[in-house]
C-alpha positions in Angstrom: 32.1 34.7 99.8 28.8 35.6 98.1 25.7 33.6 97.2 24.5 33.5 93.6 20.8 32.6 92.9 20.4 30.9 89.5 18.4 28.6 87.4 20.1 25.2 86.6 19.6 21.9 84.8 20.5 19.1 87.3 20.8 16.5 84.6 20.7 16.3 80.8 17.4 17.4 79.3 16.1 18.5 82.7 13.8 21.5 83.3 15.7 24.3 85.0 15.2 24.6 88.7 16.3 27.2 91.3 19.9 26.7 92.3 22.4 28.5 94.6 26.2 28.5 94.6 29.0 30.4 96.3 31.6 32.7 94.8 35.0 33.1 96.4 36.7 36.5 96.6 37.5 38.2 93.3 40.9 37.5 91.8 43.0 40.0 90.0 41.6 40.7 86.5 38.1 39.4 87.3 34.8 41.2 87.5 31.4 40.4 89.0 28.4 41.5 87.0 24.9 41.9 88.3 22.7 40.4 85.5 19.9 42.6 84.2 19.0 40.5 81.2 20.3 37.4 79.3 19.4 36.1 75.9 18.7 32.5 75.2 20.7 30.9 72.4 20.1 27.5 70.8 23.6 26.6 72.2 22.0 26.9 75.7 19.5 24.2 74.6 22.4 22.1 73.2 24.2 22.3 76.5 21.1 21.6 78.6 20.5 18.4 76.6 24.2 17.6 76.4 24.2 17.3 72.6 27.9 18.1 72.4 28.9 15.7 75.2 30.7 18.4 77.2 28.0 19.6 79.7 28.7 19.5 83.4 25.8 19.5 85.9 24.4 21.4 87.7 24.5 23.6 84.6 23.6 27.2 84.7 23.0 28.3 81.1 23.1 31.8 79.6 25.9 33.4 77.6 24.2 36.5 76.1 24.5 38.5 79.3 23.9 42.2 79.9 24.5 43.6 83.4 26.0 46.2 85.6 29.5 45.9 86.9 29.2 45.2 90.7 32.9 44.9 91.6 36.3 44.6 89.9 39.5 42.8 90.9 42.9 44.3 91.0 44.3 45.5 87.7 41.0 46.2 86.1 41.0 49.6 84.6 38.8 49.7 81.4 35.5 49.2 83.3 34.3 50.3 86.7 31.4 49.6 89.0 28.2 50.9 87.6 29.2 50.4 83.9 26.8 48.4 81.7 28.6 45.5 80.0 27.9 42.4 78.1 29.5 38.9 78.3 29.1 36.3 75.5 30.2 32.8 74.8 33.6 33.3 76.2 34.3 34.4 79.8 38.1 34.0 79.9 41.3 33.2 78.1 45.0 33.1 79.1 45.9 36.4 77.4 49.5 35.4 77.1 49.8 32.6 74.5 50.7 33.3 70.9 47.0 33.0 69.9 45.9 35.5 72.5 48.8 37.9 71.8 47.8 37.8 68.1 44.3 39.0 68.9 42.4 35.7 68.6 41.7 35.3 72.2 38.5 33.3 71.4 40.7 30.6 69.9 42.9 30.3 73.0 43.5 26.6 73.9 43.1 27.6 77.6 39.9 29.7 77.1 36.9 29.5 79.4 33.5 29.2 77.8 30.8 30.9 79.9 28.6 27.8 80.2 31.1 25.0 79.9 32.5 24.1 83.3 31.4 27.6 84.4 28.1 29.0 85.6 26.3 31.4 83.1 23.9 34.2 83.1 20.5 32.6 84.0 21.3 34.1 87.5 21.4 37.3 89.5 25.2 37.5 89.1 28.0 36.2 86.9 31.8 36.3 87.2 34.1 36.6 84.2 37.6 37.8 83.3 37.3 41.5 82.8 38.8 41.4 79.3 35.6 39.6 78.2 33.2 42.1 79.9 32.6 44.5 77.0 31.2 47.9 77.7 27.9 48.6 75.9 28.0 51.8 73.7 25.6 54.6 74.6 22.4 54.4 72.6 22.0 50.6 72.4 19.0 49.3 74.3 20.4 47.1 77.0 17.3 44.9 77.2 17.7 44.0 73.5 21.5 43.9 73.2 22.3 40.6 74.9 21.9 38.4 71.8 24.5 40.5 70.0 27.2 39.0 72.3 26.8 35.5 70.8 24.3 35.4 67.9 25.4 38.9 66.7 29.2 38.4 66.8 28.8 34.9 65.3 27.5 36.3 62.0 29.4 39.6 62.2 32.9 38.0 62.4 32.8 36.1 59.1 31.8 39.4 57.3 35.0 40.9 58.5 37.3 37.8 58.5 36.3 36.6 55.1 36.6 40.1 53.6 33.1 40.5 52.4 32.8 43.7 50.4 29.9 46.2 50.2 29.6 45.4 46.5 29.2 41.7 47.1 26.1 39.6 46.6 25.6 37.5 49.7 23.0 34.8 50.6 21.9 33.9 54.2 20.5 30.4 54.8 18.1 30.2 57.7 16.4 33.4 58.9 16.1 32.8 62.6 18.0 34.1 65.6 21.3 34.2 63.8 20.1 34.7 60.2 17.9 37.8 60.8 21.0 39.5 62.3 23.1 38.5 59.4 20.6 40.1 57.1 20.6 43.3 59.1 24.4 43.4 59.2 24.9 42.7 55.5 22.3 45.2 54.4 24.0 47.9 56.5 27.4 46.7 55.1 26.1 47.6 51.7 25.7 44.1 50.2 22.9 42.8 48.0 21.3 40.3 50.4 19.3 37.2 49.6 17.4 35.4 52.4 17.1 31.6 51.8 14.2 30.3 53.9 11.6 27.6 54.1 9.1 30.1 55.5 7.8 32.2 52.7 5.3 33.8 55.0 8.2 35.8 56.3 8.9 37.4 52.9 7.6 40.9 53.6 9.2 40.8 57.1 12.5 39.8 55.7 12.5 42.6 53.2 11.9 45.0 56.1 14.9 43.6 57.9 17.0 44.4 54.8 16.8 41.4 52.4 16.7 42.4 48.7 15.5 39.0 47.6 13.8 36.1 49.4 14.2 32.6 48.0 12.2 29.5 48.9 14.8 26.8 49.7 12.2 24.0 49.0 12.1 25.1 45.4 15.0 23.3 43.7 14.4 25.2 40.5 14.8 28.5 42.3 18.2 27.4 43.6 19.4 26.1 40.2 18.4 29.4 38.6 20.9 31.2 40.9 24.0 29.2 39.8 27.1 31.3 39.8 25.5 34.3 41.6 26.9 34.8 45.1 30.2 36.0 46.4 29.4 34.4 49.7 26.7 32.3 51.3 26.5 32.2 55.1 24.6 29.2 56.5 23.2 29.7 60.0 21.3 26.4 60.3 22.3 23.3 62.3 20.8 20.7 60.0 22.2 18.9 56.9 21.5 20.6 53.6 22.1 19.9 49.9 25.4 21.7 50.1 26.2 21.1 46.5 23.3 23.3 45.4 24.6 26.2 47.5 28.2 25.7 46.2 26.7 25.8 42.7 25.1 29.1 43.5 28.5 30.6 44.3 30.3 32.8 41.8 34.0 32.1 41.0 36.1 32.4 44.1 32.9 32.4 46.2 32.8 31.0 49.7 30.2 29.0 51.6 30.6 29.8 55.3 28.9 27.8 58.0 28.3 29.2 61.5 25.6 26.6 62.3 26.8 23.5 64.3 25.8 20.8 61.8 26.4 17.4 63.4 26.6 15.4 60.2 29.6 15.5 57.9 29.1 18.0 55.1 29.0 16.3 51.7 31.1 18.4 49.4 32.6 17.3 46.0 36.1 18.4 45.2 35.2 19.1 41.6 32.7 21.8 42.7 35.4 23.6 44.7 38.1 23.2 42.0 35.9 24.6 39.3 35.7 28.3 40.0 38.2 28.1 42.9 35.5 28.0 45.5 35.9 27.3 49.2 34.0 26.1 52.2 34.8 27.5 55.6 33.5 28.1 59.1 33.4 30.7 61.8 32.7 30.5 65.5 32.6 33.6 67.7 34.8 36.6 68.0 37.6 38.3 70.1 36.9 41.1 72.5 38.1 43.5 69.8 35.7 42.0 67.3 32.8 42.3 69.7 33.7 45.9 70.3 33.8 46.6 66.6 30.4 44.9 66.1 28.8 47.0 68.9 30.2 50.2 67.4 28.7 49.1 64.0 25.4 48.4 65.7 25.3 51.7 67.4 26.2 53.6 64.2 23.5 51.8 62.1 20.9 51.4 64.8 21.0 47.6 64.6 19.5 45.4 67.4 18.0 42.0 67.4 14.2 41.4 67.2 13.4 40.0 70.6 10.6 38.5 72.8 11.1 39.2 76.5 10.3 36.8 79.4 10.8 37.2 83.1 13.8 35.2 84.4 11.4 33.2 86.6 9.6 32.1 83.4 12.8 30.6 82.0 11.3 27.2 81.2 8.5 28.8 79.2 11.0 30.9 77.4 13.1 27.8 76.5 9.9 26.1 75.2 9.2 29.2 73.1 12.7 29.0 71.6 12.5 25.3 70.9 9.1 25.7 69.2 10.8 27.6 66.4 8.2 30.3 66.5 10.1 33.0 68.3 10.7 36.3 66.4 13.7 36.1 66.5 15.6 36.0 69.8 14.3 35.3 73.3 15.6 37.4 76.2 15.2 36.9 79.9 14.8 40.0 82.1 16.0 39.8 85.6 
């Protein structure tokens, strides 16, 4: 048995408070990781506030975890004590069903999310299945890397899975924690990147991140002028939008891909999809292999999120900063 010191919400919408819990002995295939930093994702806020109606309290948030392997269970061979690893939205899967065996472990019906019925990384230690503890490549700043394990892989996966090509023109809606990483990835991928934003004061900054064009989404005329332009548009926002205008901006066979958890039904007209053989799709997170591929891409192209760092003890201030919408662009807690 070992005692974990953490920060937890005791009920929906509560401020986080100090919380302790006990871990039993490690089982085969598991790993304990001493947390050194943990990013804060909007999904943490959604879970704290029980927006998705699946939170269990006390709830220890945190699923963009970087830490040092403390101990490993029997059968763990790919990582060892002392290694620096990351853990993202998923912390376990069955590894034996058809979905897992096909390489889509993140879609396993018996998967374990890191903060759903499981205590996350706003703590001094976290336990996970070793397959989901991914070794950090040399050269990536461990203090900045945490958000790659959720926000990063969330926008990297559709680039690969939807077959986006280096010659494609791609738009990104919403340049926040997810969107700024999407811009960085797509620019390094070789695409012509357009940032769709309501904050035109970010224009120079977005071009430094890799955007070739910046479009004000409040300007309906600007969107109409782009009809038939984009091979893909990735939406990172969690609010309802005039989806028809973005579908109109797609070139023939273009795709609108949402990674933002929009709670309202998306209004899409069949005629817009039929004309030009367009499609609407979604993407969630990624498999261990996809996370590894993303980390290798980041190391090769020197891609890291833009972060603001708070001490773990200042977690409530850090959450307030995230909810203010003013963070540039991800918030990280340092243990």
